[in-house]
C-alpha positions as CSV (number, residue, x, y, z in Angstrom):
1,L,86.7,91.3,87.4
2,A,86.1,93.6,84.7
3,A,83.6,95.7,86.3
4,P,83.5,97.3,89.7
5,P,81.4,95.7,92.6
6,A,78.1,97.4,93.0
7,E,79.2,99.6,95.9
8,V,81.8,100.8,93.7
9,A,79.8,101.3,90.4
10,A,78.7,104.7,90.7
11,P,80.2,107.9,92.3
12,P,77.9,109.8,95.0
13,S,75.9,112.4,93.4
14,A,72.3,113.7,92.8
15,A,71.6,110.5,90.7
16,G,69.0,108.2,92.0
17,Q,67.4,111.0,94.0
18,P,64.1,111.3,92.2
19,G,63.0,114.9,91.9
20,V,66.4,116.2,91.7
21,A,67.5,118.4,88.9
22,G,64.4,117.7,86.6
23,G,64.4,114.0,87.3
24,P,61.4,111.9,87.8
25,T,59.7,112.2,91.3
26,V,59.0,109.4,93.6
27,A,55.5,109.2,92.2
28,Q,56.7,108.8,88.7
29,M,59.1,106.1,89.6
30,Q,56.6,104.0,91.3
31,A,54.1,104.7,88.5
32,A,56.8,103.5,86.0
33,Q,57.4,100.2,88.2
34,A,53.7,99.0,87.4
35,M,53.8,99.8,83.6
36,P,54.3,97.2,81.0
37,P,58.0,97.4,79.8
38,D,57.4,99.3,76.5
39,Q,55.1,101.9,78.3
40,R,57.9,102.3,81.0
41,S,60.6,102.6,78.3
42,A,58.6,105.2,76.5
43,M,57.9,107.1,79.8
44,I,61.7,107.0,80.6
45,G,62.8,108.0,77.2
46,A,60.2,111.1,77.6
47,M,61.8,112.2,80.9
48,V,65.3,111.7,79.6
49,Q,64.3,114.0,76.7
50,Q,62.7,116.5,79.1
51,L,66.0,116.8,80.9
52,A,67.9,117.0,77.7
53,D,65.7,119.8,76.3
54,R,65.9,121.6,79.8
55,L,69.7,121.5,79.9
56,Q,69.8,123.0,76.3
57,R,68.2,125.9,77.8
58,E,70.2,125.8,81.0
59,P,73.5,124.6,79.8
60,N,75.4,125.6,83.3
61,D,73.5,122.9,85.3
62,F,76.4,120.6,86.5
63,D,74.3,118.3,88.3
64,G,71.8,118.2,85.5
65,W,74.5,117.1,83.1
66,L,75.7,114.4,85.3
67,K,72.1,113.1,85.8
68,L,71.7,113.1,82.1
69,G,74.6,111.2,81.6
70,R,73.7,108.6,83.9
71,A,70.3,108.2,82.4
72,Y,71.9,107.7,78.9
73,Q,74.3,105.1,80.4
74,V,71.2,103.2,81.8
75,L,69.8,103.4,78.4
76,G,72.9,101.9,76.9
77,R,73.6,105.2,74.9
78,H,77.3,105.4,75.8
79,Q,78.2,108.3,73.4
80,E,75.5,110.4,74.6
81,A,76.4,109.7,78.1
82,S,80.1,110.7,77.4
83,A,78.9,114.1,75.6
84,A,76.8,114.7,78.9
85,F,79.7,113.9,81.3
86,D,82.0,116.3,79.0
87,K,79.7,119.0,79.5
88,A,79.7,118.7,83.1
89,A,83.4,118.3,83.4
90,A,83.9,121.5,81.3
91,L,81.6,123.2,83.9
92,R,83.6,122.0,86.9
93,P,87.1,120.7,85.6
94,N,88.4,120.0,89.1
95,D,85.4,118.1,90.2
96,P,86.2,114.4,90.5
97,S,82.8,113.2,90.2
98,A,82.4,114.4,86.5
99,L,85.8,112.7,85.5
100,L,84.8,109.6,87.3
101,A,81.5,109.6,85.3
102,R,83.2,110.2,82.2
103,A,85.9,107.5,82.6
104,T,83.3,105.1,83.8
105,A,81.2,105.7,80.6
106,M,84.4,105.0,78.6
107,V,84.9,101.6,80.2
108,E,81.3,100.7,79.7
109,E,81.5,101.6,76.1
110,S,84.4,99.8,75.5
111,G,83.1,96.5,77.0
112,D,84.0,94.3,79.7
113,D,86.2,92.0,77.5
114,K,88.3,94.6,76.4
115,P,91.3,96.4,78.1
116,M,90.5,99.8,79.7
117,P,90.8,102.8,77.3
118,P,93.9,104.8,77.9
119,Q,91.9,107.8,78.4
120,A,89.7,106.1,80.9
121,E,92.9,105.1,82.9
122,S,94.2,108.7,82.7
123,L,90.9,110.1,84.1
124,F,90.9,107.5,87.0
125,R,94.3,108.5,88.0
126,Q,93.2,112.0,88.0
127,V,90.4,111.2,90.2
128,L,92.8,109.3,92.4
129,A,95.1,112.3,92.7
130,M,92.1,114.7,93.7
131,D,90.5,112.1,96.0
132,P,92.8,109.3,97.1
133,D,89.7,107.6,98.9
134,S,87.7,107.2,95.8
135,V,86.4,103.6,95.8
136,D,86.0,103.5,91.9
137,A,89.3,105.1,91.1
138,L,91.1,102.6,93.4
139,W,89.0,99.6,91.7
140,Y,89.7,101.0,88.3
141,V,93.4,102.2,88.6
142,G,93.9,98.7,90.2
143,M,92.4,97.0,87.1
144,A,94.9,99.2,84.9
145,E,97.9,98.1,87.0
146,L,96.9,94.7,86.6
147,Q,96.3,94.9,82.8
148,A,99.8,96.6,82.6
149,G,101.5,93.5,84.2
150,R,101.9,95.3,87.6
151,P,99.9,92.9,89.9
152,E,101.8,94.2,93.2
153,V,100.6,97.9,92.4
154,A,97.1,96.5,91.6
155,A,96.9,94.5,94.8
156,A,97.9,97.8,96.8
157,H,95.1,99.8,95.4
158,W,92.8,97.1,96.3
159,R,94.0,96.6,99.7
160,R,93.3,100.4,100.2
161,L,89.9,99.9,98.4
162,L,89.1,97.1,101.0
163,S,89.8,99.3,103.9
164,K,87.0,101.7,102.4
165,L,84.2,98.9,102.0
166,D,82.0,97.4,104.6
167,P,83.4,94.0,105.6
168,K,80.1,92.4,105.4
169,S,79.1,93.8,102.0
170,P,79.0,91.6,99.0
171,D,81.3,94.2,97.3
172,Y,84.1,93.5,100.0
173,A,84.1,89.8,99.5
174,E,84.2,90.4,95.4
175,V,87.2,92.7,95.8
176,E,88.8,90.4,98.3
177,K,88.4,87.5,96.1
178,A,90.1,89.4,93.2
179,L,92.9,90.6,95.5
180,T,93.4,87.1,96.8
181,G,93.7,85.8,93.2
182,V,96.4,88.4,92.2
183,E,98.1,87.6,95.6
184,K,98.2,83.9,94.7
185,A,99.3,84.4,91.1
186,T,102.2,86.7,92.2
187,A,103.4,84.3,94.6
188,A,103.2,81.5,92.2
189,A,105.2,83.4,89.5
190,K,107.8,84.3,92.1
191,A,108.2,80.6,93.2
């Protein structure tokens, strides 16, 4: 698994809550769904630009910077997402949501087929130190441990992650599958 399961993919925040921090309203989101793709893209781009413009005037809006970063992520504008998350982290350096968002953007920017960037790993570890129950951090630190050749440590993180997920969810099944694969490989290597 190179990317976290869907339930693990985004930290809890104001993202996805239409109308929060200058974002689109429910009516705007519904209208966008009915538009042709090119018009929808233009509408989304305009809303993102409005938020970016507002944040230039109101640079101390932590939630706004997180929202802007997530919007840039969706648009595939990873460097701009990282810059927005950096602004949020500068406002609240001890808030794990900003660090988590920045680290996730780094992983997305590097691509699924590449090892985790060391700075992203460091941020995920910081998040885990601040919030030992962070499902995102548990997943990614487990990935980092696996990439570093420490499958037993990865498995420990993923077991803890499973305890945080709904056993009936697809994410649980996906993490369980990854954990089983690691445990089988570890057992085979010891045999």
